[in-house]
C-alpha positions in Angstrom: 0.6 -0.3 0.2 1.5 2.7 -1.0 0.8 6.3 1.5 1.7 10.2 0.7 3.6 11.1 3.9 4.6 14.9 3.2 5.7 16.3 0.1 7.5 14.1 -2.5 7.8 11.8 0.2 5.9 8.3 0.1 5.9 4.7 2.5 4.9 1.4 1.1 3.8 -1.0 2.8 5.2 -4.6 1.7 3.7 -6.2 4.9 1.1 -6.4 6.3 0.7 -4.3 9.0 3.7 -2.1 8.1 6.5 -5.7 9.0 8.8 -3.9 6.4 8.7 -1.2 5.2 10.2 0.9 2.3 10.5 4.9 1.1 10.2 6.7 -1.7 11.7 10.7 -1.3 12.0 13.4 -3.7 12.6 10.4 -6.4 14.6 8.7 -4.4 14.0 4.8 -3.1 14.5 4.4 -0.3 15.6 0.2 0.6 13.9 -2.2 -1.4 12.0 -5.0 1.4 13.0 -8.8 0.8 13.4 -10.5 -2.8 10.2 -11.1 -3.5 8.8 -6.8 -3.3 10.2 -6.5 -6.4 7.1 -7.0 -8.3 5.5 -4.9 -5.8 7.8 -2.0 -6.0 8.4 -2.2 -9.7 4.7 -1.7 -10.3 4.6 1.6 -7.7 8.2 3.0 -9.8 6.4 2.6 -13.6 3.1 5.1 -11.1 6.0 7.2 -9.6 9.9 7.4 -11.0 13.0 7.8 -9.3 16.2 8.3 -10.6 17.7 6.9 -8.1 17.8 4.4 -4.8 19.5 4.2 -2.0 19.5 1.6 1.2 19.4 2.3 5.1 22.1 -1.0 4.3 22.8 -3.6 4.0 20.0 -6.4 5.2 18.4 -9.0 3.4 14.8 -6.9 4.4 15.8 -4.4 2.6 17.7 -5.2 0.1 16.2 -7.6 -1.1 15.5 -7.0 -4.6 17.5 -4.1 -5.1 19.2 -5.7 -7.6 16.5 -6.9 -9.4 15.2 -2.6 -9.6 18.4 -1.7 -9.7 19.3 -3.7 -13.0 15.3 -3.1 -14.5 15.7 0.2 -14.0 18.8 1.8 -14.8 19.0 3.4 -11.5 22.5 3.6 -9.5 22.5 2.8 -6.5 23.9 3.9 -2.9 25.2 2.9 0.9 27.6 3.6 3.1 30.9 2.3 2.5 30.2 0.3 5.2 27.4 -1.8 3.3 29.5 -1.9 0.5 31.1 -5.1 0.9 27.3 -7.1 1.3 25.5 -5.6 -0.5 27.8 -6.1 -3.9 28.3 -9.4 -2.3 24.6 -10.0 -1.3 26.4 -11.8 1.2 24.3 -9.8 3.6 24.7 -11.4 6.7 27.1 -11.9 7.1 27.8 -9.5 10.1 25.3 -10.8 12.1 26.5 -11.3 16.4 24.6 -15.1 15.3 24.7 -15.7 11.0 24.6 -19.5 12.1 21.2 -18.7 13.8 18.8 -20.6 11.6 17.0 -16.8 11.4 19.9 -15.2 10.3 21.0 -18.4 7.6 16.5 -18.5 7.0 16.8 -14.5 5.6 19.6 -15.4 3.2 18.7 -18.5 1.5 14.4 -16.4 1.0 15.1 -12.9 1.7 17.8 -11.6 0.5 18.9 -10.7 -2.9 21.1 -10.7 -5.9 24.2 -8.2 -4.9 24.2 -5.0 -7.0 27.3 -2.9 -7.8 27.5 0.3 -5.4 27.6 3.8 -7.2 28.1 6.6 -5.3 28.6 5.8 -1.5 27.5 8.1 1.6 28.7 9.8 4.6 27.9 12.0 7.1 26.2 15.3 6.4 25.8 14.0 2.6 22.9 15.7 0.8 19.6 13.2 -0.9 18.1 15.9 -2.3 16.8 18.0 0.5 17.8 14.9 2.4 20.9 15.2 5.5 23.1 11.8 5.2 23.2 11.1 9.3 25.7 8.2 10.1 23.5 5.9 12.7 25.7 2.5 13.2 24.7 0.1 15.7 22.1 -2.0 14.0 24.8 -2.5 11.3 28.1 -1.0 10.6 27.1 1.6 7.7 23.6 2.2 9.1 22.2 5.3 7.9 19.5 7.9 8.3 18.2 10.4 6.3 16.8 13.7 7.7 14.9 16.6 6.0 14.8 19.7 8.4 12.3 22.2 7.2 10.3 20.0 7.7 11.9 17.8 10.4 11.1 14.4 8.5 13.5 11.5 9.7 14.3 8.1 7.7 15.6 5.8 10.4 15.9 2.9 8.4 16.6 0.1 11.8 18.2 1.6 14.2 14.8 1.6 16.1 11.8 -0.1 15.0 7.7 1.0 15.5 6.5 -2.9 16.3 6.9 -5.4 18.0 8.7 -8.1 16.0 7.3 -10.4 17.2 3.8 -9.7 17.8 3.5 -7.1 15.4 1.9 -5.1 17.3 2.6 -1.0 17.4 5.0 0.9 19.8 8.9 1.9 20.1 11.4 -1.1 19.9 15.2 -1.8 19.9 16.3 -3.5 16.7 17.2 -6.9 18.1 19.8 -8.3 19.5 19.6 -11.5 17.0 20.2 -9.2 14.1 21.8 -5.8 15.6 25.9 -5.9 15.5 26.8 -2.6 18.6 23.8 -2.8 20.0 26.0 0.1 22.5 27.0 1.9 19.2 22.8 1.8 18.4 21.9 3.2 21.2 24.8 6.5 21.0 23.8 6.8 17.7 19.9 6.8 19.4 20.4 9.4 20.5 22.1 11.6 18.5 18.7 10.9 16.1 17.1 12.2 19.2 18.5 15.4 19.7 17.0 16.4 15.5 13.3 16.5 17.4 12.2 15.4 14.5 8.8 15.9 13.3 8.3 13.2 11.0 9.6 9.5 11.4 9.3 6.4 8.6 10.5 3.2 9.7 12.1 0.1 8.3 9.7 -2.3 10.8 6.2 -0.3 11.5 3.5 2.4 11.4 4.7 6.1 10.3 5.2 7.9 13.9 3.9 11.4 14.0 6.0 12.5 16.8 4.4 14.5 19.2 5.0 14.5 22.7 8.3 14.1 21.8 6.9 10.4 22.7 10.7 9.7 21.0 13.2 11.2 22.3 11.6 10.0 26.0 11.8 6.5 24.6 15.4 7.1 23.5 16.0 8.5 26.9 14.5 5.5 29.0 16.7 3.3 27.3 19.3 5.1 27.6 18.3 4.9 31.4 17.9 0.8 31.1 21.2 0.1 29.3 23.0 2.0 31.6 21.3 -0.1 34.6 21.6 -2.8 33.0 24.4 -3.4 30.5 22.2 -4.2 27.7 19.3 -4.0 26.0 16.6 -6.6 25.2 14.3 -8.1 22.4 11.8 -5.8 23.0 11.4 -3.0 26.3 9.0 -2.0 28.0 
């Protein structure tokens, strides 16, 4: 389902209940779901043309059909330098804490797509249209977010989710430990994003959130406190 979130910002929900999302921002496709998302995204791109494709990170549920789409529509592929190896080889579970876990193996076999050449890399403060690249490592080594300052739209990737990945109930959560290379680093990235005071937050998993009452900043502060007390974070903290 395609939904306009803000001027030139569209959410494409690829699985029910916003379980996996990609976005089109100012003519740029952000992420590409899983391998089987190809036909859905292809149909959408025939309605809303894009001129390039960028990954928040190269995990199976974000690069699944990137190679197919870039070839089909002859568009360049962009990512952070620390995501290039996984993007180009298709070995996208390589940085999981336990890549031999059965879920990791399932994702690599059934969700991930073919590798594709990266045409350009992006780093902190680079611009994608009106969106600034924000380096937010932790969930993966080269994870990025995208922020449009004039209206506060934030594309957050998987630095946080807005759903419980087990129950699909909406709500803010940290990304699962199983798929996150460094939770402590991810926590610092969330603190960095909270300082932006975003108005609208677009997640890789879960519904788009209007940040009324500074819910996001409160969530980050609470998680930071729990992290300091426990020395670690749980899969889906309350």
